[in-house]
C-alpha positions as CSV (number, residue, x, y, z in Angstrom):
1,X,92.1,140.5,94.7
2,X,90.5,139.1,91.5
3,X,88.9,135.7,91.9
4,X,87.8,133.3,89.2
5,X,84.6,131.4,90.1
6,X,83.5,128.2,88.3
7,X,79.8,129.2,87.9
8,X,78.7,125.9,86.5
9,X,80.2,123.4,89.0
10,X,77.7,122.7,91.7
11,X,74.3,121.1,92.4
12,X,72.7,124.6,92.3
13,X,74.7,126.2,89.5
14,X,74.6,128.8,88.3
15,X,72.0,130.6,90.4
16,X,73.5,130.0,93.9
17,X,77.0,130.6,92.5
18,X,76.1,134.0,91.1
19,X,74.2,135.0,94.3
20,X,77.3,134.1,96.4
21,X,79.6,136.0,94.0
22,X,77.5,139.1,94.2
23,X,77.4,138.9,98.0
24,X,81.2,138.5,98.1
25,X,81.8,141.4,95.8
26,X,79.7,143.6,98.0
27,X,81.3,142.5,101.3
28,X,84.9,141.9,100.4
29,X,85.4,144.5,97.7
30,X,87.1,142.0,95.4
31,X,86.8,141.6,91.6
32,X,85.1,138.4,90.5
33,X,85.1,136.6,87.1
34,X,82.2,134.2,86.7
35,X,83.2,131.4,84.3
36,X,80.6,129.4,82.5
37,X,77.7,129.5,80.1
38,X,76.7,133.2,79.7
39,X,73.1,132.3,78.6
40,X,72.5,130.7,82.0
41,X,74.5,133.2,84.1
42,X,73.3,136.5,82.7
43,X,69.5,136.1,83.6
44,X,70.6,135.7,87.3
45,X,73.2,138.4,87.2
46,X,70.9,140.9,85.5
47,X,68.6,140.9,88.5
48,X,71.3,143.1,90.0
49,X,71.5,146.5,88.1
50,X,74.9,147.4,89.6
51,X,76.8,144.1,89.0
52,X,79.3,145.7,86.7
53,X,80.0,148.4,89.3
54,X,80.7,145.7,91.9
55,X,83.6,144.4,89.8
56,X,81.9,141.3,88.4
57,X,82.5,140.1,84.8
58,X,81.7,136.9,82.9
59,X,84.0,134.7,81.0
60,X,82.3,132.3,78.5
61,X,83.0,128.6,78.9
62,X,80.9,126.2,76.8
63,X,81.5,122.9,78.6
64,X,81.0,121.4,82.1
65,X,82.7,118.4,83.7
66,X,79.9,116.3,85.3
67,X,80.3,114.4,88.5
68,X,80.2,111.0,86.8
69,X,83.0,111.8,84.3
70,X,86.6,110.6,84.7
71,X,88.4,113.7,86.1
72,X,91.8,113.4,84.3
73,X,90.4,112.4,80.9
74,X,87.7,115.1,81.1
75,X,90.1,117.9,82.0
76,X,92.3,116.9,79.0
77,X,89.4,116.6,76.5
78,X,87.2,119.4,77.7
79,X,89.5,122.4,77.2
80,X,86.5,124.8,77.4
81,X,85.1,123.4,80.7
82,X,84.3,126.0,83.3
83,X,86.8,124.7,85.9
84,X,89.5,124.4,83.3
85,X,89.0,127.9,82.0
86,X,88.8,129.3,85.5
87,X,92.1,127.6,86.4
88,X,93.7,129.0,83.2
89,X,92.8,132.5,84.3
90,X,95.0,132.0,87.5
91,X,97.8,130.4,85.5
92,X,97.9,133.4,83.1
93,X,98.0,135.8,86.1
94,X,94.6,137.3,85.3
95,X,93.1,136.1,88.6
96,X,94.7,135.4,92.0
97,X,92.7,132.3,92.9
98,X,89.9,130.0,91.7
99,X,86.8,128.8,93.5
100,X,84.9,125.6,92.3
101,X,82.1,123.6,93.8
102,X,82.1,121.0,91.0
103,X,83.6,117.5,90.9
104,X,86.5,117.3,93.4
105,X,88.4,115.0,91.1
106,X,88.0,117.4,88.2
107,X,89.1,120.3,90.4
108,X,92.2,118.5,91.6
109,X,93.0,117.4,88.0
110,X,92.5,120.9,86.6
111,X,94.7,122.4,89.3
112,X,97.5,119.8,88.7
113,X,97.4,120.1,84.9
114,X,96.7,123.9,84.8
115,X,98.8,125.2,87.7
116,X,101.3,122.5,88.5
117,X,102.8,121.6,91.9
118,X,104.8,123.9,94.1
119,X,108.4,123.0,93.5
120,X,109.3,120.2,95.9
121,X,105.7,119.1,96.6
122,X,105.0,115.6,95.4
123,X,101.3,115.5,96.0
124,X,98.8,118.2,97.0
125,X,96.3,117.8,99.8
126,X,92.8,119.2,100.5
127,X,92.7,120.9,103.9
128,X,89.1,120.7,105.3
129,X,87.7,122.6,108.3
130,X,86.0,120.4,110.9
131,X,84.3,122.2,113.9
132,X,85.5,121.3,117.3
133,X,84.6,122.3,120.9
134,X,86.9,125.3,120.9
135,X,87.0,126.4,117.2
136,X,88.0,124.4,114.2
137,X,90.3,121.5,113.3
138,X,92.0,121.3,109.9
139,X,92.1,117.8,108.4
140,X,94.4,117.0,105.5
141,X,94.3,115.2,103.3
142,X,90.6,114.8,103.0
143,X,90.4,113.3,99.5
144,X,93.0,114.4,97.0
145,X,95.2,111.3,97.5
146,X,93.8,107.9,98.6
147,X,97.3,106.4,98.9
148,X,100.1,108.5,100.5
149,X,103.7,107.9,101.4
150,X,105.2,109.1,104.6
151,X,106.9,112.1,102.8
152,X,103.5,113.1,101.5
153,X,102.1,113.2,105.0
154,X,105.1,115.2,106.2
155,X,104.6,117.7,103.5
156,X,100.8,117.9,104.4
157,X,101.7,118.7,108.0
158,X,104.0,121.6,106.9
159,X,101.4,122.9,104.4
160,X,98.5,122.7,107.0
161,X,100.6,124.5,109.6
162,X,101.3,127.4,107.2
163,X,97.6,127.7,106.2
164,X,96.5,127.6,109.8
165,X,99.0,130.2,110.8
166,X,98.7,132.7,108.0
167,X,95.0,132.4,107.0
168,X,93.4,131.3,110.3
169,X,95.7,133.3,112.6
170,X,96.7,130.3,114.7
171,X,99.9,130.7,116.7
172,X,102.0,127.6,116.6
173,X,99.1,125.3,115.6
174,X,99.3,121.8,117.1
175,X,99.8,119.1,114.6
176,X,98.7,115.5,115.2
177,X,99.1,112.3,113.2
178,X,95.8,110.4,113.0
179,X,96.2,106.9,114.5
180,X,94.4,104.2,116.4
181,X,96.2,105.1,119.6
182,X,98.4,107.8,121.1
183,X,101.4,105.5,121.8
184,X,104.4,105.9,119.5
185,X,104.4,102.1,118.7
186,X,100.8,102.1,117.4
187,X,99.6,102.2,113.8
188,X,100.2,100.6,110.4
189,X,103.4,100.8,108.4
190,X,102.6,104.1,106.9
191,X,101.9,105.8,110.2
192,X,104.9,104.2,112.0
193,X,107.2,105.5,109.3
194,X,105.7,109.0,109.3
195,X,105.9,109.6,113.1
196,X,109.7,109.9,113.4
197,X,109.8,112.2,110.3
198,X,107.3,114.6,111.8
199,X,109.1,114.5,115.1
200,X,112.3,115.8,113.4
201,X,110.6,118.9,111.8
202,X,111.5,122.3,113.3
203,X,108.9,124.5,111.6
204,X,105.8,122.8,113.0
205,X,104.5,122.0,116.5
206,X,104.1,118.3,116.4
207,X,102.2,116.8,119.4
208,X,102.3,113.2,118.4
209,X,99.6,110.7,117.6
210,X,96.0,111.6,118.0
211,X,92.8,109.5,117.8
212,X,89.6,110.2,115.9
213,X,87.9,111.7,118.9
214,X,90.6,114.3,119.2
215,X,89.5,115.8,115.9
216,X,86.4,117.1,117.7
217,X,87.5,117.9,121.3
218,X,89.8,120.8,120.5
219,X,93.0,119.2,121.6
220,X,94.6,119.4,118.2
221,X,94.5,122.1,115.4
222,X,95.8,120.1,112.4
223,X,95.1,116.4,111.9
224,X,97.3,114.6,109.2
225,X,96.2,111.5,107.4
226,X,96.0,110.1,103.9
227,X,93.0,111.1,101.7
228,X,91.2,107.8,102.1
229,X,91.1,107.9,105.8
230,X,90.4,111.7,105.9
231,X,87.5,111.4,103.5
232,X,85.9,108.6,105.5
233,X,86.2,110.7,108.7
234,X,84.8,113.8,106.9
235,X,81.8,112.0,105.4
236,X,81.1,110.1,108.6
237,X,81.0,113.4,110.5
238,X,78.7,115.0,108.0
239,X,76.4,112.0,108.2
240,X,76.4,112.0,111.9
241,X,75.4,115.7,112.1
242,X,72.6,115.1,109.6
243,X,71.4,112.0,111.6
244,X,71.4,113.8,114.9
245,X,69.7,116.9,113.5
246,X,66.9,114.8,112.0
247,X,66.5,112.7,115.1
248,X,66.2,115.8,117.3
249,X,63.6,117.4,115.0
250,X,61.5,114.2,114.8
251,X,61.7,113.7,118.6
252,X,60.5,117.2,119.3
253,X,57.8,116.9,116.6
254,X,56.4,113.7,118.1
255,X,56.6,114.9,121.7
256,X,54.1,116.8,123.9
257,X,53.6,120.6,124.2
258,X,56.1,120.8,127.1
259,X,58.9,119.4,125.0
260,X,58.0,121.8,122.2
261,X,58.0,124.8,124.6
262,X,61.4,123.8,125.9
263,X,62.7,123.6,122.3
264,X,61.3,127.0,121.6
265,X,63.1,128.5,124.6
266,X,66.3,126.8,123.5
267,X,65.9,128.1,119.9
268,X,68.6,130.8,120.2
269,X,71.1,128.3,121.4
270,X,70.1,125.8,118.8
271,X,70.7,128.4,116.1
272,X,74.2,129.1,117.4
273,X,74.9,125.3,117.4
274,X,73.6,125.0,113.8
275,X,75.8,127.9,112.7
276,X,78.9,126.2,114.2
277,X,78.1,122.9,112.5
278,X,77.2,124.5,109.1
279,X,79.9,123.9,106.5
280,X,78.6,127.0,104.7
281,X,80.3,129.1,107.4
282,X,83.7,127.7,106.4
283,X,83.2,128.2,102.7
284,X,85.6,125.8,101.0
285,X,88.8,123.8,101.5
286,X,92.0,124.9,99.9
287,X,94.0,122.5,97.8
288,X,97.4,123.0,99.2
289,X,100.5,122.2,97.2
290,X,99.5,123.5,93.8
291,X,101.2,126.6,92.4
292,X,98.2,128.9,93.0
293,X,95.2,129.5,95.1
294,X,92.5,126.9,94.5
295,X,89.5,126.6,96.8
296,X,87.2,123.5,96.6
297,X,83.6,123.7,97.8
298,X,81.0,121.1,98.6
299,X,78.9,120.1,95.7
300,X,75.8,121.2,97.4
301,X,77.1,124.6,98.2
302,X,74.7,127.5,98.1
303,X,75.2,131.3,98.0
304,X,76.5,131.6,101.6
305,X,79.2,128.9,101.1
306,X,80.3,130.4,97.8
307,X,80.6,133.9,99.4
308,X,82.7,132.5,102.2
309,X,84.8,130.4,99.8
310,X,85.6,133.6,97.9
311,X,86.7,135.2,101.2
312,X,89.0,132.3,101.9
313,X,90.4,132.6,98.3
314,X,91.2,136.3,98.9
315,X,92.9,135.6,102.3
316,X,94.9,132.7,100.8
317,X,96.3,135.0,98.1
318,X,96.8,138.0,100.3
319,X,98.8,136.0,102.8
320,X,101.0,134.5,100.0
321,X,100.5,131.0,101.3
322,X,102.1,129.4,98.2
323,X,105.3,131.3,98.7
324,X,105.4,130.4,102.4
325,X,104.9,126.7,101.6
326,X,107.7,126.8,99.1
327,X,110.1,128.4,101.6
328,X,109.3,125.9,104.4
329,X,109.6,122.8,102.2
330,X,113.1,123.9,101.2
331,X,114.0,124.9,104.8
332,X,112.9,121.5,106.2
333,X,114.7,119.5,103.5
334,X,111.6,117.5,102.6
335,X,111.4,118.3,98.9
336,X,110.1,115.6,96.7
337,X,113.5,115.3,94.9
338,X,115.5,115.0,98.1
């Protein structure tokens, strides 16, 4: 596998991106092209004397799309932006997938303009990993489309199932439609129209409506919703984890020696819990529905997250997820032009 990595698109670029790329090259034996400003990349890369032997190279890109810039306009105007150049490498067949931790809007725009949609897919969706009691839940869409039609949600369900099966190794992943209740009659117009369409599908294991709490209790593998709702759920979950972590730390800090001793004894278990809740472990979220591998990372991603995102990019390409999505969209008769 050869992966294009946007070296400039994150809060800690390019240092943490380069460190993550080197770690991935060592562990996963894949070739990596770092895309960005060579003057900033090379001083970090040169701290490793064997980076060339690891299969790492650098592609110059003189521009960066900042978080505050309009995604679509910037992608069209900044032809030499790192995320645009990285996407072009995939389009031209030089790389198998791209990883970016920059602006999510710019990443989606670059993928749509640069790679295009899989034939039959109307709108792509971001599939985000959320830890649950038994493993992980995939939520999509988590931000690519804030307004979705029932057919978009149906296509998301198919794409999420394929990703979970081929990349995560889930056997017949359980698909749920996010709603305010489990009853078939609950929900707004969008959800009520989507439910019967999902029920008719033959290639997915649809279990019906699910509620917000089901995302975390392990009763469902894939949660389908529009990007507005999904992003709110995702950001609320991140905020809650941060809040509880800080609250526990402050409580222990302000308690007596007995509480501190108990916390010390529980440290191994706390570390395991922290690892499970750490988004760095999951790497990045694939943008499903575009005609190529595109992994979107959190803007605050550090080396560990980038390394794992590159792993996901490799697995995504190796398992031919794009081809499987294309086949199943046709098989189910839910193509955008039907």
